[in-house]
A tleap script that builds the chain and sets N, CA, C and O, in Angstrom:
source leaprc.protein.ff14SB
mol = sequence {
  NMET SER PRO SER GLY ILE VAL GLU ALA THR
  ARG TYR GLN ALA PHE GLU THR ALA HIE ASP
  ARG ILE ASN VAL ALA GLU VAL CYS ALA MET
  CYS LEU ASN GLN THR ILE PRO SER ARG ASP
  LEU ASN LEU VAL PHE ILE GLY TRP ARG ASP
  ARG GLY ARG VAL LEU LEU ARG LYS LEU CYS
  THR GLU ALA ASN LEU LYS GLU GLU GLU VAL
  VAL LYS LEU GLU LYS LEU PHE MET LYS ALA
  PHE ASN ASP VAL TYR ASP ILE ALA THR SER
  ARG CYS LEU LYS THR ASP PHE SER LEU GLN
  HIE GLY GLY ALA THR GLY GLY ASP VAL SER
  PRO TYR MET PRO GLU ASN LEU LYS ASP ALA
  ARG SER TYR ASP GLY ILE ARG GLU ALA SER
  GLY TRP ASN GLY SER CILE
}
set mol.1.N position { 102.633 171.099 81.854 }
set mol.1.CA position { 102.356 172.504 82.448 }
set mol.1.C position { 100.834 172.592 81.796 }
set mol.1.O position { 100.400 171.914 80.864 }
set mol.2.N position { 100.251 173.467 82.438 }
set mol.2.CA position { 98.747 173.815 82.087 }
set mol.2.C position { 98.831 175.144 80.882 }
set mol.2.O position { 99.823 175.832 80.642 }
set mol.3.N position { 97.801 175.216 80.397 }
set mol.3.CA position { 98.016 176.624 79.373 }
set mol.3.C position { 98.268 177.832 80.085 }
set mol.3.O position { 98.519 178.804 79.373 }
set mol.4.N position { 98.260 178.035 81.528 }
set mol.4.CA position { 98.524 179.032 81.907 }
set mol.4.C position { 99.875 179.133 82.370 }
set mol.4.O position { 100.255 180.134 82.978 }
set mol.5.N position { 100.703 178.060 82.097 }
set mol.5.CA position { 102.148 177.873 82.595 }
set mol.5.C position { 102.471 177.646 83.863 }
set mol.5.O position { 103.518 178.035 84.381 }
set mol.6.N position { 101.437 176.895 84.522 }
set mol.6.CA position { 101.680 176.405 85.947 }
set mol.6.C position { 102.119 175.148 85.880 }
set mol.6.O position { 101.291 174.437 85.311 }
set mol.7.N position { 103.150 174.533 86.249 }
set mol.7.CA position { 103.285 173.099 86.371 }
set mol.7.C position { 102.173 172.415 87.335 }
set mol.7.O position { 102.014 172.494 88.554 }
set mol.8.N position { 101.460 171.710 86.319 }
set mol.8.CA position { 100.434 170.847 87.316 }
set mol.8.C position { 100.695 169.635 87.908 }
set mol.8.O position { 100.062 169.309 88.912 }
set mol.9.N position { 101.674 168.805 87.356 }
set mol.9.CA position { 102.194 167.485 87.432 }
set mol.9.C position { 102.572 167.372 88.865 }
set mol.9.O position { 102.221 166.373 89.493 }
set mol.10.N position { 103.336 168.420 89.494 }
set mol.10.CA position { 103.953 168.153 90.970 }
set mol.10.C position { 103.344 169.516 91.733 }
set mol.10.O position { 103.938 169.970 92.711 }
set mol.11.N position { 102.441 169.973 91.356 }
set mol.11.CA position { 101.802 171.200 91.959 }
set mol.11.C position { 101.503 170.886 93.332 }
set mol.11.O position { 101.951 171.529 94.281 }
set mol.12.N position { 100.611 169.720 93.441 }
set mol.12.CA position { 100.163 169.535 94.732 }
set mol.12.C position { 101.089 168.517 95.704 }
set mol.12.O position { 100.792 168.286 96.876 }
set mol.13.N position { 102.099 168.027 95.112 }
set mol.13.CA position { 102.975 167.212 95.619 }
set mol.13.C position { 103.528 167.822 97.112 }
set mol.13.O position { 104.001 168.935 97.344 }
set mol.14.N position { 103.330 166.860 97.891 }
set mol.14.CA position { 103.786 167.297 99.291 }
set mol.14.C position { 105.370 167.712 99.402 }
set mol.14.O position { 106.233 166.971 98.933 }
set mol.15.N position { 105.680 168.902 100.031 }
set mol.15.CA position { 106.970 169.121 100.131 }
set mol.15.C position { 107.367 168.734 101.759 }
set mol.15.O position { 106.846 169.403 102.651 }
set mol.16.N position { 108.184 167.773 102.052 }
set mol.16.CA position { 108.553 167.470 103.397 }
set mol.16.C position { 110.097 168.142 103.455 }
set mol.16.O position { 110.996 167.901 102.649 }
set mol.17.N position { 110.171 169.005 104.564 }
set mol.17.CA position { 111.519 169.825 104.372 }
set mol.17.C position { 112.493 168.640 104.910 }
set mol.17.O position { 113.694 168.699 104.649 }
set mol.18.N position { 112.005 167.662 105.596 }
set mol.18.CA position { 112.995 166.749 106.290 }
set mol.18.C position { 113.676 165.939 105.201 }
set mol.18.O position { 114.811 165.471 105.284 }
set mol.19.N position { 112.829 165.826 104.147 }
set mol.19.CA position { 113.436 164.881 102.708 }
set mol.19.C position { 114.305 165.609 101.871 }
set mol.19.O position { 115.484 165.284 101.732 }
set mol.20.N position { 113.648 166.842 101.150 }
set mol.20.CA position { 114.084 167.600 100.234 }
set mol.20.C position { 114.733 169.045 100.721 }
set mol.20.O position { 114.240 169.852 101.509 }
set mol.21.N position { 116.041 169.123 99.981 }
set mol.21.CA position { 116.437 170.346 100.223 }
set mol.21.C position { 115.426 171.688 99.253 }
set mol.21.O position { 115.086 172.824 99.583 }
set mol.22.N position { 115.255 171.084 98.295 }
set mol.22.CA position { 114.486 171.784 97.325 }
set mol.22.C position { 113.287 171.103 96.706 }
set mol.22.O position { 113.482 170.014 96.166 }
set mol.23.N position { 112.018 171.637 96.723 }
set mol.23.CA position { 110.893 170.710 96.233 }
set mol.23.C position { 111.024 170.373 94.657 }
set mol.23.O position { 111.469 171.242 93.908 }
set mol.24.N position { 110.705 169.335 94.246 }
set mol.24.CA position { 110.671 168.699 92.931 }
set mol.24.C position { 110.423 169.649 91.809 }
set mol.24.O position { 111.136 169.691 90.806 }
set mol.25.N position { 109.118 170.607 92.066 }
set mol.25.CA position { 108.807 171.509 91.057 }
set mol.25.C position { 109.887 172.461 90.712 }
set mol.25.O position { 110.252 172.793 89.584 }
set mol.26.N position { 110.342 172.847 91.860 }
set mol.26.CA position { 111.475 174.039 91.899 }
set mol.26.C position { 112.962 173.441 90.857 }
set mol.26.O position { 113.548 173.992 89.925 }
set mol.27.N position { 113.157 172.239 91.466 }
set mol.27.CA position { 114.252 171.667 90.833 }
set mol.27.C position { 113.971 171.558 89.341 }
set mol.27.O position { 114.819 171.912 88.521 }
set mol.28.N position { 112.724 171.046 88.967 }
set mol.28.CA position { 112.458 170.998 87.263 }
set mol.28.C position { 112.571 172.280 86.959 }
set mol.28.O position { 113.294 172.542 85.998 }
set mol.29.N position { 112.024 173.199 87.547 }
set mol.29.CA position { 112.026 174.480 86.712 }
set mol.29.C position { 113.492 175.232 86.509 }
set mol.29.O position { 113.821 175.917 85.541 }
set mol.30.N position { 114.235 174.936 87.617 }
set mol.30.CA position { 115.710 175.517 87.537 }
set mol.30.C position { 116.447 174.562 86.687 }
set mol.30.O position { 117.496 174.925 86.154 }
set mol.31.N position { 116.000 173.411 86.522 }
set mol.31.CA position { 116.659 172.628 85.461 }
set mol.31.C position { 116.324 172.858 84.208 }
set mol.31.O position { 117.146 172.676 83.310 }
set mol.32.N position { 115.164 173.260 83.979 }
set mol.32.CA position { 114.810 173.733 82.829 }
set mol.32.C position { 115.242 175.129 82.027 }
set mol.32.O position { 115.131 175.412 80.834 }
set mol.33.N position { 115.732 175.824 83.048 }
set mol.33.CA position { 116.011 177.362 82.840 }
set mol.33.C position { 117.700 177.321 83.133 }
set mol.33.O position { 118.438 178.293 82.971 }
set mol.34.N position { 118.061 176.208 83.519 }
set mol.34.CA position { 119.827 176.038 83.509 }
set mol.34.C position { 120.118 176.923 84.504 }
set mol.34.O position { 121.120 177.604 84.290 }
set mol.35.N position { 119.433 177.152 85.718 }
set mol.35.CA position { 119.774 178.152 86.765 }
set mol.35.C position { 120.195 177.285 88.308 }
set mol.35.O position { 120.397 177.876 89.369 }
set mol.36.N position { 120.255 175.942 88.144 }
set mol.36.CA position { 120.463 175.504 89.262 }
set mol.36.C position { 122.191 175.010 89.319 }
set mol.36.O position { 122.795 174.238 88.574 }
set mol.37.N position { 122.636 175.732 90.418 }
set mol.37.CA position { 123.894 175.337 90.960 }
set mol.37.C position { 124.277 173.856 90.739 }
set mol.37.O position { 123.474 172.973 91.041 }
set mol.38.N position { 125.375 173.595 90.266 }
set mol.38.CA position { 125.959 172.352 90.331 }
set mol.38.C position { 126.189 171.660 91.907 }
set mol.38.O position { 126.340 170.438 91.903 }
set mol.39.N position { 126.221 172.270 93.086 }
set mol.39.CA position { 126.352 172.050 94.197 }
set mol.39.C position { 124.959 171.507 94.641 }
set mol.39.O position { 124.780 170.385 95.114 }
set mol.40.N position { 124.021 172.422 94.434 }
set mol.40.CA position { 122.749 172.038 94.660 }
set mol.40.C position { 122.038 170.891 94.104 }
set mol.40.O position { 121.287 170.128 94.711 }
set mol.41.N position { 122.441 170.861 92.608 }
set mol.41.CA position { 122.062 169.912 92.075 }
set mol.41.C position { 122.484 168.315 92.645 }
set mol.41.O position { 121.764 167.316 92.667 }
set mol.42.N position { 123.638 168.435 93.006 }
set mol.42.CA position { 124.414 167.328 93.672 }
set mol.42.C position { 123.925 166.806 95.070 }
set mol.42.O position { 123.994 165.673 95.546 }
set mol.43.N position { 123.444 167.888 95.550 }
set mol.43.CA position { 122.657 167.617 96.865 }
set mol.43.C position { 121.444 167.046 96.749 }
set mol.43.O position { 121.225 166.010 97.378 }
set mol.44.N position { 120.621 167.518 96.071 }
set mol.44.CA position { 119.254 166.839 95.584 }
set mol.44.C position { 119.335 165.543 95.321 }
set mol.44.O position { 118.590 164.726 95.863 }
set mol.45.N position { 120.338 165.195 94.379 }
set mol.45.CA position { 120.387 163.648 93.913 }
set mol.45.C position { 120.955 163.014 94.953 }
set mol.45.O position { 120.709 161.811 95.027 }
set mol.46.N position { 121.728 163.541 95.876 }
set mol.46.CA position { 122.251 162.380 96.918 }
set mol.46.C position { 121.323 162.259 97.728 }
set mol.46.O position { 121.254 161.173 98.303 }
set mol.47.N position { 120.360 163.248 98.035 }
set mol.47.CA position { 119.027 162.937 98.894 }
set mol.47.C position { 118.297 162.033 98.253 }
set mol.47.O position { 117.667 161.282 98.997 }
set mol.48.N position { 118.159 161.834 96.917 }
set mol.48.CA position { 117.243 161.367 96.286 }
set mol.48.C position { 117.857 159.762 96.271 }
set mol.48.O position { 117.090 158.825 96.494 }
set mol.49.N position { 119.094 159.572 96.029 }
set mol.49.CA position { 119.572 158.455 96.088 }
set mol.49.C position { 119.719 157.600 97.058 }
set mol.49.O position { 119.744 156.377 96.919 }
set mol.50.N position { 119.845 158.324 98.284 }
set mol.50.CA position { 119.648 157.584 99.756 }
set mol.50.C position { 118.145 157.166 100.087 }
set mol.50.O position { 117.800 156.109 100.616 }
set mol.51.N position { 117.426 158.079 99.722 }
set mol.51.CA position { 116.057 157.741 99.793 }
set mol.51.C position { 115.602 156.397 99.306 }
set mol.51.O position { 114.974 155.535 99.921 }
set mol.52.N position { 116.161 156.397 97.762 }
set mol.52.CA position { 115.905 155.436 96.843 }
set mol.52.C position { 116.363 154.301 97.536 }
set mol.52.O position { 115.537 153.420 97.772 }
set mol.53.N position { 117.581 154.151 97.923 }
set mol.53.CA position { 118.267 152.883 98.747 }
set mol.53.C position { 117.498 152.397 99.737 }
set mol.53.O position { 117.203 151.205 99.830 }
set mol.54.N position { 117.141 153.267 100.511 }
set mol.54.CA position { 116.157 153.062 101.890 }
set mol.54.C position { 114.638 152.267 101.263 }
set mol.54.O position { 114.160 151.172 101.557 }
set mol.55.N position { 114.276 153.058 100.546 }
set mol.55.CA position { 112.965 152.355 99.955 }
set mol.55.C position { 113.051 150.919 99.482 }
set mol.55.O position { 112.287 150.022 99.838 }
set mol.56.N position { 114.218 150.783 98.517 }
set mol.56.CA position { 114.494 149.366 97.985 }
set mol.56.C position { 114.548 148.479 98.895 }
set mol.56.O position { 114.006 147.377 98.809 }
set mol.57.N position { 115.330 148.958 100.026 }
set mol.57.CA position { 115.600 147.612 100.944 }
set mol.57.C position { 114.494 147.392 101.748 }
set mol.57.O position { 114.351 146.243 102.165 }
set mol.58.N position { 113.598 148.314 102.092 }
set mol.58.CA position { 112.437 148.028 102.984 }
set mol.58.C position { 111.494 147.080 102.041 }
set mol.58.O position { 110.946 146.051 102.436 }
set mol.59.N position { 111.403 147.657 100.628 }
set mol.59.CA position { 110.672 146.651 99.812 }
set mol.59.C position { 111.317 145.476 99.407 }
set mol.59.O position { 110.558 144.682 98.851 }
set mol.60.N position { 112.256 145.189 99.492 }
set mol.60.CA position { 112.988 143.638 99.371 }
set mol.60.C position { 113.128 142.900 100.530 }
set mol.60.O position { 113.510 141.744 100.350 }
set mol.61.N position { 112.871 143.336 101.975 }
set mol.61.CA position { 112.676 142.838 102.758 }
set mol.61.C position { 111.275 142.336 103.226 }
set mol.61.O position { 111.100 141.316 103.894 }
set mol.62.N position { 110.076 143.377 102.689 }
set mol.62.CA position { 108.789 143.136 102.712 }
set mol.62.C position { 108.752 141.762 101.618 }
set mol.62.O position { 108.054 140.840 102.040 }
set mol.63.N position { 109.171 141.614 100.771 }
set mol.63.CA position { 108.999 140.411 99.544 }
set mol.63.C position { 110.023 139.386 99.698 }
set mol.63.O position { 110.300 138.510 98.879 }
set mol.64.N position { 110.696 139.645 101.144 }
set mol.64.CA position { 111.494 138.425 101.420 }
set mol.64.C position { 112.308 137.754 100.133 }
set mol.64.O position { 111.983 136.685 99.616 }
set mol.65.N position { 113.115 138.353 99.829 }
set mol.65.CA position { 113.845 138.358 98.530 }
set mol.65.C position { 115.445 137.758 99.083 }
set mol.65.O position { 115.961 138.173 100.121 }
set mol.66.N position { 115.992 136.877 98.316 }
set mol.66.CA position { 117.277 136.286 98.774 }
set mol.66.C position { 118.348 137.527 98.601 }
set mol.66.O position { 118.108 138.480 97.859 }
set mol.67.N position { 119.358 137.424 99.244 }
set mol.67.CA position { 120.546 138.304 99.487 }
set mol.67.C position { 121.064 138.688 98.016 }
set mol.67.O position { 121.396 139.826 97.685 }
set mol.68.N position { 121.084 137.332 97.025 }
set mol.68.CA position { 121.555 137.693 95.512 }
set mol.68.C position { 120.458 138.591 94.692 }
set mol.68.O position { 120.770 139.465 93.883 }
set mol.69.N position { 119.399 138.301 94.967 }
set mol.69.CA position { 118.354 138.885 94.438 }
set mol.69.C position { 118.493 140.511 94.705 }
set mol.69.O position { 118.462 141.353 93.808 }
set mol.70.N position { 118.651 140.785 96.114 }
set mol.70.CA position { 118.733 142.203 96.690 }
set mol.70.C position { 119.870 143.037 96.178 }
set mol.70.O position { 119.813 144.260 96.051 }
set mol.71.N position { 121.085 142.158 95.842 }
set mol.71.CA position { 122.281 142.581 95.411 }
set mol.71.C position { 121.885 143.187 93.872 }
set mol.71.O position { 122.048 144.353 93.513 }
set mol.72.N position { 121.457 142.345 93.256 }
set mol.72.CA position { 120.909 142.234 91.916 }
set mol.72.C position { 119.991 143.598 91.610 }
set mol.72.O position { 120.239 144.386 90.697 }
set mol.73.N position { 118.990 143.711 92.461 }
set mol.73.CA position { 118.169 145.079 92.421 }
set mol.73.C position { 118.924 146.253 92.774 }
set mol.73.O position { 118.722 147.309 92.173 }
set mol.74.N position { 119.834 146.157 93.757 }
set mol.74.CA position { 120.499 147.476 94.036 }
set mol.74.C position { 121.484 147.765 92.799 }
set mol.74.O position { 121.819 148.930 92.589 }
set mol.75.N position { 121.920 146.804 92.036 }
set mol.75.CA position { 122.868 147.404 90.875 }
set mol.75.C position { 122.151 148.038 89.786 }
set mol.75.O position { 122.524 148.984 89.093 }
set mol.76.N position { 121.045 147.366 89.735 }
set mol.76.CA position { 119.811 147.962 88.606 }
set mol.76.C position { 119.584 149.217 89.099 }
set mol.76.O position { 119.738 150.190 88.361 }
set mol.77.N position { 119.165 149.365 90.487 }
set mol.77.CA position { 118.620 150.599 90.904 }
set mol.77.C position { 119.842 151.932 90.590 }
set mol.77.O position { 119.593 153.018 90.067 }
set mol.78.N position { 121.062 151.483 91.046 }
set mol.78.CA position { 122.345 152.505 90.815 }
set mol.78.C position { 122.538 152.676 89.274 }
set mol.78.O position { 122.924 153.783 88.899 }
set mol.79.N position { 122.327 151.767 88.394 }
set mol.79.CA position { 122.320 151.688 87.075 }
set mol.79.C position { 121.493 152.905 86.338 }
set mol.79.O position { 121.942 153.682 85.496 }
set mol.80.N position { 120.249 152.863 86.847 }
set mol.80.CA position { 119.107 153.889 86.543 }
set mol.80.C position { 119.277 155.010 86.885 }
set mol.80.O position { 119.162 155.992 86.151 }
set mol.81.N position { 119.684 155.018 88.481 }
set mol.81.CA position { 120.018 156.524 89.027 }
set mol.81.C position { 121.175 157.215 88.309 }
set mol.81.O position { 121.084 158.399 87.985 }
set mol.82.N position { 122.328 156.438 88.042 }
set mol.82.CA position { 123.371 156.976 87.528 }
set mol.82.C position { 122.879 157.546 86.109 }
set mol.82.O position { 123.230 158.694 85.839 }
set mol.83.N position { 122.178 156.917 85.277 }
set mol.83.CA position { 121.804 157.218 83.997 }
set mol.83.C position { 120.968 158.572 84.248 }
set mol.83.O position { 121.345 159.515 83.553 }
set mol.84.N position { 120.143 158.768 84.923 }
set mol.84.CA position { 119.386 159.938 85.451 }
set mol.84.C position { 120.287 161.017 85.767 }
set mol.84.O position { 120.387 162.087 85.167 }
set mol.85.N position { 120.892 160.648 86.709 }
set mol.85.CA position { 122.033 161.866 87.199 }
set mol.85.C position { 122.867 162.422 85.946 }
set mol.85.O position { 122.950 163.630 85.723 }
set mol.86.N position { 123.508 161.396 85.106 }
set mol.86.CA position { 124.003 161.998 83.837 }
set mol.86.C position { 123.398 162.750 83.068 }
set mol.86.O position { 123.910 163.756 82.576 }
set mol.87.N position { 122.055 162.308 82.830 }
set mol.87.CA position { 121.323 163.288 82.037 }
set mol.87.C position { 121.109 164.685 82.538 }
set mol.87.O position { 121.243 165.649 81.785 }
set mol.88.N position { 120.780 164.806 83.792 }
set mol.88.CA position { 120.340 165.550 84.776 }
set mol.88.C position { 121.550 166.748 84.438 }
set mol.88.O position { 121.242 167.866 84.023 }
set mol.89.N position { 122.947 166.326 84.685 }
set mol.89.CA position { 124.124 167.215 84.660 }
set mol.89.C position { 124.351 167.858 83.437 }
set mol.89.O position { 124.669 169.034 83.264 }
set mol.90.N position { 124.107 166.740 82.376 }
set mol.90.CA position { 124.187 167.486 81.010 }
set mol.90.C position { 123.181 168.425 80.360 }
set mol.90.O position { 123.452 169.198 79.441 }
set mol.91.N position { 121.847 168.257 81.005 }
set mol.91.CA position { 120.770 169.384 80.338 }
set mol.91.C position { 120.564 170.409 81.634 }
set mol.91.O position { 120.058 171.506 81.396 }
set mol.92.N position { 120.856 170.155 82.682 }
set mol.92.CA position { 120.349 171.067 83.825 }
set mol.92.C position { 121.710 172.090 83.926 }
set mol.92.O position { 121.268 173.231 83.792 }
set mol.93.N position { 122.650 172.120 84.043 }
set mol.93.CA position { 123.920 172.836 84.403 }
set mol.93.C position { 124.213 173.563 82.870 }
set mol.93.O position { 124.069 172.999 81.786 }
set mol.94.N position { 124.609 174.800 83.066 }
set mol.94.CA position { 124.972 175.397 81.922 }
set mol.94.C position { 126.339 174.974 81.465 }
set mol.94.O position { 127.222 174.679 82.271 }
set mol.95.N position { 126.506 174.947 80.155 }
set mol.95.CA position { 127.692 174.543 79.486 }
set mol.95.C position { 128.499 175.602 78.771 }
set mol.95.O position { 128.108 176.760 78.620 }
set mol.96.N position { 129.556 175.163 78.377 }
set mol.96.CA position { 130.570 176.089 77.823 }
set mol.96.C position { 129.782 176.619 76.170 }
set mol.96.O position { 130.076 177.707 75.675 }
set mol.97.N position { 129.079 175.936 75.693 }
set mol.97.CA position { 128.353 176.269 74.482 }
set mol.97.C position { 127.105 177.324 74.899 }
set mol.97.O position { 127.032 178.401 74.308 }
set mol.98.N position { 126.141 176.972 75.926 }
set mol.98.CA position { 125.246 177.777 76.230 }
set mol.98.C position { 125.987 179.336 76.872 }
set mol.98.O position { 125.371 180.391 76.721 }
set mol.99.N position { 126.903 179.313 77.348 }
set mol.99.CA position { 127.441 180.654 78.016 }
set mol.99.C position { 128.120 181.423 76.884 }
set mol.99.O position { 128.102 182.654 76.880 }
set mol.100.N position { 128.827 180.588 75.750 }
set mol.100.CA position { 129.328 181.402 74.474 }
set mol.100.C position { 128.244 182.097 73.417 }
set mol.100.O position { 128.629 182.984 72.655 }
set mol.101.N position { 126.745 181.599 73.420 }
set mol.101.CA position { 126.103 181.499 72.649 }
set mol.101.C position { 124.899 182.505 73.473 }
set mol.101.O position { 123.739 182.197 73.199 }
set mol.102.N position { 125.040 183.395 74.220 }
set mol.102.CA position { 123.948 184.205 74.716 }
set mol.102.C position { 123.446 183.928 75.841 }
set mol.102.O position { 122.537 184.660 76.233 }
set mol.103.N position { 123.924 182.681 76.779 }
set mol.103.CA position { 123.572 182.214 77.851 }
set mol.103.C position { 123.738 183.172 79.123 }
set mol.103.O position { 124.892 183.573 79.271 }
set mol.104.N position { 122.848 183.597 80.030 }
set mol.104.CA position { 123.358 184.294 81.094 }
set mol.104.C position { 123.676 183.210 82.063 }
set mol.104.O position { 123.215 182.069 82.026 }
set mol.105.N position { 124.664 183.774 83.090 }
set mol.105.CA position { 125.112 182.929 84.158 }
set mol.105.C position { 124.233 183.245 85.379 }
set mol.105.O position { 123.807 184.350 85.716 }
set mol.106.N position { 124.030 181.952 86.027 }
set mol.106.CA position { 122.967 181.996 87.007 }
set mol.106.C position { 121.639 182.563 87.344 }
set mol.106.O position { 121.122 182.871 88.418 }
set mol.107.N position { 121.235 182.613 86.101 }
set mol.107.CA position { 119.810 183.054 85.803 }
set mol.107.C position { 119.611 184.658 85.741 }
set mol.107.O position { 118.532 185.247 85.799 }
set mol.108.N position { 120.935 185.247 85.605 }
set mol.108.CA position { 121.037 186.529 85.436 }
set mol.108.C position { 120.561 187.106 83.836 }
set mol.108.O position { 120.885 186.625 82.750 }
set mol.109.N position { 119.705 188.273 84.111 }
set mol.109.CA position { 119.311 188.850 82.788 }
set mol.109.C position { 120.479 189.577 82.017 }
set mol.109.O position { 121.315 190.308 82.550 }
set mol.110.N position { 120.425 189.354 81.076 }
set mol.110.CA position { 121.569 190.054 80.200 }
set mol.110.C position { 121.300 190.493 78.950 }
set mol.110.O position { 120.392 189.773 78.536 }
set mol.111.N position { 121.608 191.315 78.092 }
set mol.111.CA position { 121.163 192.098 76.881 }
set mol.111.C position { 121.516 190.895 75.741 }
set mol.111.O position { 122.440 190.091 75.868 }
set mol.112.N position { 120.673 190.945 74.720 }
set mol.112.CA position { 121.206 190.091 73.308 }
set mol.112.C position { 121.113 191.031 72.099 }
set mol.112.O position { 120.166 191.781 71.861 }
set mol.113.N position { 122.145 190.896 71.424 }
set mol.113.CA position { 122.104 191.583 70.064 }
set mol.113.C position { 122.287 190.730 69.102 }
set mol.113.O position { 123.170 189.907 69.341 }
set mol.114.N position { 121.783 190.638 68.137 }
set mol.114.CA position { 121.768 189.422 66.967 }
set mol.114.C position { 122.971 190.068 66.384 }
set mol.114.O position { 123.162 191.277 66.511 }
set mol.115.N position { 123.915 189.157 65.647 }
set mol.115.CA position { 125.214 189.261 64.925 }
set mol.115.C position { 124.904 190.394 64.037 }
set mol.115.O position { 125.696 191.336 64.027 }
set mol.116.N position { 123.774 190.430 63.233 }
set mol.116.CA position { 123.668 191.200 61.780 }
set mol.116.C position { 123.522 192.608 62.364 }
set mol.116.O position { 123.995 193.467 61.620 }
set mol.117.N position { 122.885 193.157 63.730 }
set mol.117.CA position { 122.938 194.088 64.018 }
set mol.117.C position { 124.024 194.833 65.041 }
set mol.117.O position { 123.679 195.859 65.628 }
set mol.118.N position { 125.066 194.387 65.184 }
set mol.118.CA position { 126.303 194.596 66.011 }
set mol.118.C position { 127.174 195.892 65.429 }
set mol.118.O position { 127.877 196.650 66.097 }
set mol.119.N position { 126.923 195.930 63.968 }
set mol.119.CA position { 127.916 196.872 63.394 }
set mol.119.C position { 126.989 198.044 62.703 }
set mol.119.O position { 127.390 199.005 62.047 }
set mol.120.N position { 125.715 197.710 63.016 }
set mol.120.CA position { 124.658 198.909 62.740 }
set mol.120.C position { 124.791 200.255 63.427 }
set mol.120.O position { 124.952 200.303 64.646 }
set mol.121.N position { 124.729 201.369 62.669 }
set mol.121.CA position { 124.867 202.990 63.250 }
set mol.121.C position { 123.868 203.164 64.107 }
set mol.121.O position { 122.896 202.466 63.817 }
set mol.122.N position { 123.751 203.724 64.906 }
set mol.122.CA position { 122.555 204.295 65.696 }
set mol.122.C position { 121.532 205.161 65.090 }
set mol.122.O position { 121.960 205.952 64.249 }
set mol.123.N position { 120.350 205.179 65.324 }
set mol.123.CA position { 119.130 205.571 64.818 }
set mol.123.C position { 118.739 206.562 65.524 }
set mol.123.O position { 118.407 206.400 66.698 }
set mol.124.N position { 118.714 207.849 64.877 }
set mol.124.CA position { 118.381 209.211 65.105 }
set mol.124.C position { 116.958 209.507 65.237 }
set mol.124.O position { 116.534 210.317 66.062 }
set mol.125.N position { 116.196 208.836 64.405 }
set mol.125.CA position { 114.779 209.197 64.442 }
set mol.125.C position { 114.412 209.858 62.989 }
set mol.125.O position { 115.178 209.888 62.025 }
set mol.126.N position { 113.283 210.302 63.027 }
set mol.126.CA position { 112.726 211.106 61.989 }
set mol.126.C position { 113.447 212.299 61.860 }
set mol.126.O position { 113.494 212.741 60.711 }
set mol.127.N position { 114.037 212.955 62.754 }
set mol.127.CA position { 114.575 214.338 62.653 }
set mol.127.C position { 115.541 214.573 61.290 }
set mol.127.O position { 115.173 215.435 60.491 }
set mol.128.N position { 116.776 213.811 61.019 }
set mol.128.CA position { 117.262 214.077 60.026 }
set mol.128.C position { 116.606 214.049 58.680 }
set mol.128.O position { 116.776 214.923 57.830 }
set mol.129.N position { 115.802 212.933 58.531 }
set mol.129.CA position { 115.108 212.959 57.368 }
set mol.129.C position { 114.346 214.189 56.786 }
set mol.129.O position { 114.540 214.744 55.704 }
set mol.130.N position { 113.318 214.523 57.875 }
set mol.130.CA position { 112.422 215.941 57.443 }
set mol.130.C position { 112.892 217.069 57.783 }
set mol.130.O position { 112.206 218.075 57.606 }
set mol.131.N position { 114.286 217.156 58.397 }
set mol.131.CA position { 114.903 218.666 59.064 }
set mol.131.C position { 114.100 218.947 60.026 }
set mol.131.O position { 113.909 220.155 60.164 }
set mol.132.N position { 113.476 218.167 60.849 }
set mol.132.CA position { 112.767 218.702 61.988 }
set mol.132.C position { 113.828 218.853 63.002 }
set mol.132.O position { 114.768 218.059 62.986 }
set mol.133.N position { 113.765 219.913 63.993 }
set mol.133.CA position { 114.832 220.188 65.004 }
set mol.133.C position { 114.280 219.893 66.306 }
set mol.133.O position { 115.185 219.852 67.139 }
set mol.134.N position { 113.314 219.706 66.722 }
set mol.134.CA position { 112.672 218.995 67.664 }
set mol.134.C position { 111.677 220.135 68.495 }
set mol.134.O position { 111.108 219.856 69.550 }
set mol.135.N position { 111.588 221.360 67.868 }
set mol.135.CA position { 111.164 222.340 68.430 }
set mol.135.C position { 109.831 222.705 68.187 }
set mol.135.O position { 109.519 222.398 67.036 }
set mol.136.N position { 108.866 223.271 68.850 }
set mol.136.CA position { 107.335 223.350 68.337 }
set mol.136.C position { 107.113 224.563 68.271 }
set mol.136.O position { 106.010 224.968 67.904 }
savepdb mol mol.pdb
quit
C-alpha cells in the first residue's frame, strides 16, 4: 500500500469481467477486513483454480513434456493451490473468535465498549459538581 492508503500493487491490474467475478484488489481488501462471504471466496478460488489448470496445460504442451511430468506438475499445482485456499479460508472469513471479541458480521459497523467501562455510571457533566442548573 502507498502512504495514502491506496493499494498500489494491483491498482493498474486489468480487470477482465470474463475471468473474475471480483477483481483481485477487492478480494484482497475484503479478505483483510474479513468481509468476504464464504460463497464469494469459493467462487473466486474456483475461477483461479480452473484458469491455473488451463495455463499449466498450455505451458506443458508448449514445453513438450511427457505425460508423467504433466501429472506430476498438476499434482504440485493442486498442492500449492490447496495450501493457499486453506490459508485464505482461515484468514479471510470471520471466525467464532473474531465474532465473540467485538467483530461485526458482514462488514457492518457495530459499537464497542471496553470491558472496564461497561459497569461505569453515566456522566452528567459539570452541572452536579458546580451546582450549575443550565440557565444563563
